[in-house]
N, C-alpha and C positions, 0 to 999 in steps of 0.2 A: 573345416575344423569341426563342424557338426557331425561329420561322418567318420573321420579318422583322427585319432584311434578310439574315440569314445563310443561309437555306435555298437560294436559287438559287446562291449562291457555293459553299456546301458541296457541293451536287449537282454543280457543274462540277468542283470539286476531285476528287470521286470518279469523274469521267469517266463520268457517266451518259449513255446514248445520247440524242441529240437527237430530239425528237418525242414519240411516244406515252408513253414511260417518264418523260419529264420531266413530262408532264401527270399521270401517276399519282402521282408524288412530291408534286406540288402539291395534289392532291385526296385523298391517302391519309388525312389527318387529319379530313376532313369526312365520310367514309363512315361511321365509327362513330356519328356523331350520328344518322344515319338508322336504324342498327341498334339502338342502345341507349337512345335517349331515352325511348321508350314503355315498355319493360320496367323501366327505372330508376325512372320515375315511379310505376309500379304497385307495384313493390317498396317504395318509400318509403311508400305508403299502408298497406302491410301490416306491414313491419318497423320503420317509423319513419323520419323524415327524417334524423335524426342518424347512424344507422348507414350509410346509403347515402352521405351526404356525406363521412363518414370514409373510406369505401372509395374514393371519387373522389379524396380527398386523398392516399391512398396511391399512386395512379397518378401524380398530379401530382408527388409527391416522388421516385418511382422512375424514371419515364421519362427525365428529363434525363440521368441518369448512364449510360443505355444508349447515348446518342450518343457517349460517350467510347470505346466499344468498337467502333464502326463502322469498317471498313476496306474495304468494298465498297458500290457504289451500291445493290444490291438489299437490303442490310441496312437502308438508310435508309428504304425503303418500309415494312418491318415495324415499325420503331421509330416512325415517324410514325403508322402505323395504331394502334399500342398507345397512343401519347400522346393520340390523338384521343378515346379513351374517357373521359378525364378530364373534358373539357368537355362531352362528350355526356351524361355522367351528372350532372354538377354543375348545369348551367344549369336544366333543368326541375325538378329537386328543390329547388334553392334558391328558384326562383320560387314553387313550391308552398308552401315554408316561409314565405316572406314573405306570401303570400296568407292563410295560416293564422294568422299572428301579427297581421295587420292586416286583419281581415275588412271593415271599413268604409272603409278607405283603400287598397284594393288598387291602384287605378290609380296613385296618387301614389307609393306605396312600391315597387312593382315597377318603375316608371319610374326612380325614384331609384337602385335597385339596378342597373338596366341602364346608366344614365349613368355610374355609378362604374366599371363594367367597361370603358366606352369610355375613361375616363381611363387605366386600365391599358394598354389597347391602343395609346393614343397615346404613352405614355411608353416602351413596350417597344422600338419600332424605333429611337428616338433613343438610348436607353441601349445597346441591342445594337450599333448602328452605332459608338458611341463606344468600346465595348470592343474591337470588331474593329480600329478605327483605332489605338488605343494599343498593341495587342498584335500589330500587323502581321498581321491575319487569323488569329490563333491560335484555331481553332475549339474546342479543348479548354477554353481559358479562358472562352469565352463560355458553353459548355454547363455548365461548372462553376458559373458565376454563375446560370444557369437552375436548376440543381440546388439551389443555396442558396435561391433563391426558392421552389422547390417544397417544400423541407424546412420553410421558414418557414410555408407554407400548412398543412402537416401539423401543425406544432406549434400553430398558431392553432386548427385544428380540434379538436385534443385538449383544449385549454383550453376551447374553446367548448362541447363536448358535456358537460363536467362540470357545467355550470350546470343545476341541477335544475328551475329555473323554466321552462326551455324544453323542453317535452315535446310529443310527437306524440299526437294524440287516439286514433289507432288502433294499438294494440299487439296486433295480432291474430296468430293462428297462420297460417302461410303457406298451410295447406290450408283455411282457413275459407272463403275465396272465391278461386277460381282467377284467375290473372292474365289469362287469356283472357277470362274473364267481365268483368273490369274494362275491358279494351280495348273489348269490345262495348258496354258501358254508356257509355263515354266517346264512342265514335264515333256512337252513335245518340241521344245527348242532343240535344234540339231546338236547332238553331243551331250545333252544334259543327262540322259539315262546312263550312258557309259561312264561319264565323269563321276556320277553318284555311285555307280557300281564299284569303281576304283576306290573311292573314298570309303564306302562301306566295307570293302575287303580289307583295307588298311586298318580300320578300327575293329573289324572282326578279329584280326590277328593281334592287334595291340591289346584288346581286352583280355585275350587268352594268354598272351606272353606275360603280361603284367602279373597274372595270378599263377600260371602253371610253371613259369620259370623259377619262381620262388619255391614252389612245391617240389620241383625237380631238384633244385640245388640243396634242399633240405633232406628229402627222402632218399635220393639216389646218390648225390654227391657228398652228403653228410656235412654240409657247411652250416656254421652257426648262424643265428639270426642277424648278427651284425654284418657278416659277409654277404648274406642274402640281400640285405638292404643296400650294401655298396653296389651290388650287381644291378639292381633296379635303378638306383640313383645314377649309375653310369649311363644307362640308357636315357633317362630323363634329362640329365644335364647336357648330353650330346644333342638331344632333340631341342632343348631350350636355346643353346648357344648357336647352333648351326641353322636353325630354321629361318631366321631373318636373312642370313647370308644366301641361302638357297633361294629365298623369295626374291632377293635383288637380282640373282642370276637369271631366274625365270622371267623377270621383267625385261631382261636384255636379249636372252636367246629363245624365249618362248616357253610355253608350259609343257610341251610334249616331251622334250628330251629329259628334263628332270623327273617327270612321272615314270617314264619307261625305265630309266637307269635306276631310280630309287626303288622301284618294285624288285628289280633283280638284286640290288645290293642288300635289301632287307630280307630277301628270301634265302640267300646262300647261308648265312649263319644259322638259320633255323634248321636246315638240314644237318649241319655239323654238330649241333648241341648234344643230341643223344649219344654221341661217340666220345664225349669228354666229360670228366667229372672234376677236373682241377680248376681251382678258383681263377687263376690268370686267364685261362682259355674262356671260361664262361663270362668273365668280365669283358674280355675282348669281343666276344660274339654279341653281347648286349650292346656294346658301344657301336659296333658296325650296324647292328639292327637299327639302333636309334638314328644313325646317320642316314640310312636309306629311308626310314619312316619320315624324317624331317624333310627330305628331298621331295617326296610325293605330296605330303600334306601342306607344303609351302606353295604348291602350284594348283592343287585341285579347287580350293575356294575361290582363288583369283580367276581361274578358268571358268568356273560356274557363273561368276558375276559378269564375265565377258560374253557369255553365250546368249544373253538376253539384253534387251534395251534397258536403260537406266530406270525406266518406269517399273520394271519387274525385278530389279535386283533383290529386293527384300524377299519376294516369293521364291526366287532362285536359291537364295541362301537358306531359306526355311526348308525347301525341298531337299537340298543337300544334307542339311542337319537331320531331317527325319530319317532319310535312308541310312545315314551314318549311325544314328542311334539304334536302328534295327540291327545293323551289322555288329555293333559293339555288344548288344544284348545277346545275340545268338551265339557269338564266338565261344564264351565259356560254357554255355549249355551243351553245344555240340562236342566240344573238346572233352567235357566231362564224360560224355557217353563213349567217346573213342577210348579214353583212358581206362574204362572198365572192360574193354575187350582185350584179346590177347596181343593186340598191336602195341598197347602201352604207350610209353612216351615216344617211341620211335614213330608210331603211327600218328600220334598227336602232332608232333612238330613237323613231320613230313606233310600232313594235311594242311597245316598253316602255310608252309612254303608253296604247296600246290595251289592254294587259294590266291596267293600273290602272283604266281606264274600265270594262272588263268586270267586274272584281271589285267595283267600287263599284256598278255597275248591279245585279249579282246580289244584293249585300247590301241594296240599297235595296228590291228587290222581296220580300225575305224579311221575316219577322216578328221576326228576331233583334234583341234589344236595344230593342224597343219599350216594354217594361215598365220 
């Protein structure tokens, strides 16, 4: 809710320079994910998941109130950067926690957790937009609401960590095994690099589709903003509802088949999109893409957690999250450059499909997930 839909309007209100600095504000909260996901996961292996999750909850609770103090556009960059550490820490550690609690149902439970986060992300823009509407764009009121939500998350975490039955297996001294050692062990685990490459490719494409499909449906297809929103919502809801189902399937049949099939399913509609401008077709392609995307991402985190011993699960999830954030950050940047060439949208969507084909082919020739 602190990002959508308030961030562009708030940035304009602060008179941020158009161009480069606008992009910096938009990406400031994603950079911490690249920087902190791996260290956070490793620290959770050593200090315990609960302590690290509590620390991320402190950032969730404190960051929203810093928006109330902003009176210059450059301050917004620093606050967004600080706020980004909350999710960058929370996501890999929470996924490691789920993998640790449900060792035999990792695909289903991690996918269910991911789907629930999508519910929150879908509610946030609607609620945030409503608050801005009834308060006549009072940014302080909105960020106060975000602060209340963050404080609620902190209170929930405080209650949650009091449960003695939920403990982390590794309560080791920080010096017992260095964090660098854990990074190396995670990176060199057989299959970890190719699994991370598949995950990064998926989010490279997702970050691009989320932005450029809307742009295509408006500029080329001539659809209004409501229909554009329906198209993206179709992809998100497909992802949200089917991901736990595919996770359960991968627990039974293995991770390899859903990953390979999902890459192919999500690539095919991307090739077709530039040849159609009618709303029903674009909605159908978005739904099919979301189906394939949910198949792959229901299996990759679970597979990454299985490639290492339980002692290194946090580091593995952090490594996966770091590579994923790199892919999601690069996608829109590269696609923006392709769009400026003569290839246009045909080259853009074909390049995204090619990235999925490349990752699926690489994974198919590897031995990862065969057992």
